[in-house]
N, C-alpha and C positions, 0 to 999 in steps of 0.2 A: 382755443385751445386752453389747457389746464394751466394754472400759474405753477411755477416751477419750486420744488421743494426749498432752494434757498429764499426766494421770496418770501414763502410762506414762514419758514423757520425766522427770518427776521424780522416779519410781524409778529410772529409769536412772541418771541423774545422781549419785543417792546410791550406787549400785552401783559406777560408775565411780571414785567417789572411794575406795572399797574397795581396787580392782583396782589402782588407780595408787600406793596405799600399799605394794603388794609390790614388791620389787627384784626384777624376774625378769630381769635384765641375762644374756643367754644363758650366761656365765660362770658363773652362779649355778643353783642348783636352782629349779624353778619351785614345788616340792612343797606351799608354804606356800598360794600362791593356789589350787592345785588341791584342797587340802583344805577351803578356805573355800568354793569352789565346790560341791563334794560335800554339804559339810552345808547349804548353801543349799537345793539341790536337794531334798535328803531332807525337808528342813522342807516341802517342797510336795509329798511321796509319789514324786517323782522316781528310779529307780534309777538309777545310772550306773556306769560301766566304765572302769578304767584301761586304756591301752596304755602299758607303762613301756619305758624303755629297758633295754640290758642288764645295767645294775648298781643301777637302781631307782632312781636319784638324780633322774629326770627321768618326767614321763608326760603321754603324752596325756589327754584324758577325752572320752567319747561317752556320749551319754545317750538316749532315744528317748521322747520324750513323746506318748502317743496309742496306736492300736491298731497291732498287728504288721498292717500293710495295705499294698498297693502305693500307689506313689505319693507314700511320703516326701519331705520338703525337708530338705537338710543345712544348717545355718547354721555356717559354720565360721571360725574365727580362731585365729592363734597369740598364746600367751600370753606368748613372751618380747620383749624391746625391747633396742634398742642400749644402749651405754653413754652416760655423762653425763661420764666421766671429760674435764677440761680444757675443758670446755665454759663459757661465761660467762652461766650460769641466773641472771635477777634474783628468780626464787623457788625453793622448796623442789621438786625434779624429781618426790620422794615424796608431796607433799600437793598434791592437785587445788587450784588457786587459780582463782578468778571474778573475770576483770577485763574489763571494756568489752565484753563480749556475748561473751568467751572464757572457756575451761576450760583453764589451762594444768597439765602436768605428763607426765612422760616416758610416751610409751604413748597419752595423751588420745587421738590421732590414730590411730597405729600400734600395735597396733588395739585398745586394750581400749574403747574408744566403741562398736566395733559389740558387741564380746562382751558387752557391761553392757545394753545393748538386747536382745540377744537373751534375757539373765537376767530382763530386766525383762518380759518378754512370757511367761515360765513360769507364773506364776499364773493368767493368763488361758487359756494352753495348757490346763492342768489341769482348769479349770472349765468349758471349754468339751467338746461334744461331738463330737471331732474325726472325720472320716471316713477321714482320712490324717494321718499322724504327720508331727510335727517332729524331726529329729534334732540335738543340739548335737554339735558335733568340734570341740575345743580342742584345738591341737598346741603341742609345746614344739621350741626351736631352728631356726624359721625363718629369723632373722636370720643364721646361719651356715650356709646351705645347704641350708634344708628337708628337715632331717635327720628330724625326728620324723614328720612327717605321712604318709609310705607306710606304715607299720606299721598306723595308723588307718584308713587309706584299705580295706588290704586286709581290715581286720576289717568294715568298711562293706559293703563288697562281697559278705562272707561270710554275711550277713545272710538271714535269711529270711522276709518278702521284704526284698531288698535296698531302699533309698532309690532315688527315681527321678532325683534331680537336686540338684546343690548351688548356693549363693551364698555365696561366700568375700569376707569382708567388710573387704578392704582399703579405704582412704581414696580414693574416687574422687567424691567431692560428691554422693555418693546418684546417679549417673548409672552407667548401665550398660555396661561393658566388656565385650567379648568376646573380647581375644586379649591376651597380654603376651610379652614375650621370653625365653627362657631363659636360663642363666646356667652357666658351667662356673668352676671355680675349681682353681686349679692352684699347686703349690711348687715350684721348682727350688733345688737345694741343689748349688752347685760345692764340690769339695775339692780345694785346692791342696798347693803345700810351700811351708814358711816359709823366707825367707833374709833377707839383708841388701839393702835395696832397689837397693843399688850392683852387687850381684853376680846379675841377673837368671839369669844361665845356669846356676845353683847352684838355683835353686826354681823355682815356677811359682805367680804369684797368681791365685787365686781370682777376686778382684775383676773383672780384666782379662778372664779368660775368660768372665766374667757377664755383663760388658758386651757382649762379642761377640753373646752368646744373646740379651740385651736388644735390641739393635739389630736382629735379625731378626725379635724381635715387633714394634718399632716399625714396621719395613717391612711388616710382614700388617697393623696396624692402619692404616696410610696406604694400601694397597691395598685394604681394604674399605672407607675412605671413598671411594676414588675409583670403585668397583664399585657406588655405592648406588644403590638401586631407586628412582628419583623418583615412581614409583607406590606407593610402601610406605605404608602408614598410620600407622607408628609415627614418632616423632620422638627421636631423628635416624632416617633410615629404612635403615641401615646396621647391620650387626653392629660393637660398641664394642668395642675390646682396651684396658683400662689396666693398667699396673703399680702397684698399691697398696703393695707395702713391698718395701723393700731393706734388707739388713743384711751387712755385709761388712769385715772386718778389725779390727786391733787399733790399729796404730800408722803414721803416714805413712811410717815408712822400713822397714817390715815387708812382705814379700810375704805377701798374705792368704792364709791357710790355708782359711776358710769364706768364703762368701757365699751367701747365698740371696734367691732375690726371688720374692714372690707375683703371680700377675694373675687376673683375670677375663675372660673372654670372655662377650658379651652378645649373642645370636642370636637373630634371628626364626624364626618355625617353618619357613621354607623353606631355611634354611640348619643343614647339619650341623656341630657345632662339633668333633667329634673330625675330619670331615673336614677342615675347615679348618685344624685345628693338625695334621695328620700330617707335611709338611714341617720344622714346627719340632721335634717329637719325634726325626724323622730327623737333623737338625742337632744336637739333644744327645746322640744315640745318637755322632755324628761325633766330637763334642768329647770324650765320654766317653774314646773310643779314643784321640784325641789326646793327652791328660793322662795315660792309663795308661801308653802307649808311653814316656812320658818318665819317669815316676815310678809305681809300681803301686799306691800306697795312694792315688793321687791319681783324678779322675772326676767324675762329672755324674750326680746321682738327681733322679728328678721324682715327683711325686704329684699325681695328679688327687683333690680330697678333697670335690667335689662337680660334680654334673652335673643341674642342674634341668631339665626339659622344659618348651618353650614351652607354651603356651595357643594352639592352632591356631583361627581364626576359624571357628564353625560358625552362620552366621546363619539366625535363622528356628527355632532349636532349644527345646525346652521350659524350658529355663533359662532364656533370654533372655527369652522369652513372660511366662513367670511376674513376673521381676524386672520389667521395663518394665511390667506391670501395678501390680505392689505401690510402684513408686518415681514412677508416673507419668511416664513416661520416654518420650517420642516420637520424640528427637533420633536422631542417626546412632550406629551400634554401633562404639563407641571400643576404641583399641587402645594401650597403654602399655609404656613400654620398660623400666622393672623387671620382675623374674623376682619370683612367687610361686608359692603351692601349687596352683594353678587347675591348671596344666598337669600336675599330679601327678593329680589328679583327673579332668582328660580320660582319662589313662593309664590310670587305674584303672577306665575304662568309663563314667562319670558325666558327663551335661552339666552344664555348668558357665560360671558367668559370677562376674566381680569387682564389687559394688556393696556402698558401705559410706559410713558419712559421714566429714567432713573429707576434705583434699587432701593428698597426696605431697609436696607443696611444704613441708609444715608437718614431715613425717615427718624423725627424725634430728636435727633443729635443737636448739640451745639455745633454752629455752622454747618446745618443741613445744606446740601448743595446736590445740583445735576450737572450731569457732561453735557456741554455743548454737542457734543454727538450724538446723546441720547436725545436731544429737542430737533436735531438733523432729522435722527431715524423716524420719531414722529411727524414731521412735517410729511416725510413722503409718505408715510399710514394715510394721514389727512388727503393728500394730493391723491393718494389711489381709491379714497374711499369716494371723492367725487366723481371719479369715472365711472365706478362701480355703480354708483346711485345713478348716473346717467345712461348706463346701459342694460341691453335687455339679460 
């Protein structure tokens, strides 16, 4: 007999408390958490495999539970979290705290709650005679550009037989989401020539040049709003462009030698971010030539440091059908404006949806929380998954 959702829920909350206790902010290694999960899985007779980054300081973790058979279901989540620096938390962000039907802690919603539920299902998965396997796939560095998942997805696709579909447990309120936007992140660095601010003819202000480039991005952002697709399932329905970081100058009376700014462009599946930015890169090249014509050491450099694909809607696919059945979701197939690793799974050949406990509104906030009721819904999802994998 399959375990009750209440038992699985209680087990998941205990695991979540452990996972929250690991500070896996993206600037740190996630290996302490990975080692704990490896030991937990080994204690239930499950072998796992790391897919590490280049220097071994971080790792994805993947494991198959059940037979090497077709039809496997991937349960995927990222292990890293965003920083708590400067946020006014009312409790320790690294200690899971229960209050008024909520569980507070960094990563509780995004997305250690889903990982805890998947791990809580492991004892039942190992004790049940499965006809199809469950795959666990836990990644690193999702929060800084979905950097870890591609190598893990490539390894999953190379398995014989490969898994059939994936559920990425981003916080969706246990509702099935079939599309998300992609994200391109880039940094532009302008090098000028220092001079006294009264002697502008003797130098070139990196700040002033960078402002002209940022004005071009602002104009592009306005154009994207004006060209919004009123029938888009996304909110907002247009691609969004924001400049999130600006650094430049040393004093008010010195022409700035350096100015850098970073921006992100979040595009729906029908818009190519490279094409949208083509004119801006041309403008950067023209500014580079203009500065170098005055002072050869000046110029403009730019770098695209992430380009995460969107998840395109594939209504009626096998991932949607299974997730709807397990979640008890008969509503519309939804779209979200944040980026996730599901688009990378889709690009890797896997039918995929987002479905996990909690809400994105609580993610990245001080006093991040997940409702206990959401964890209970997630427990029911996992119990029904065990049943589905053991049935024809």
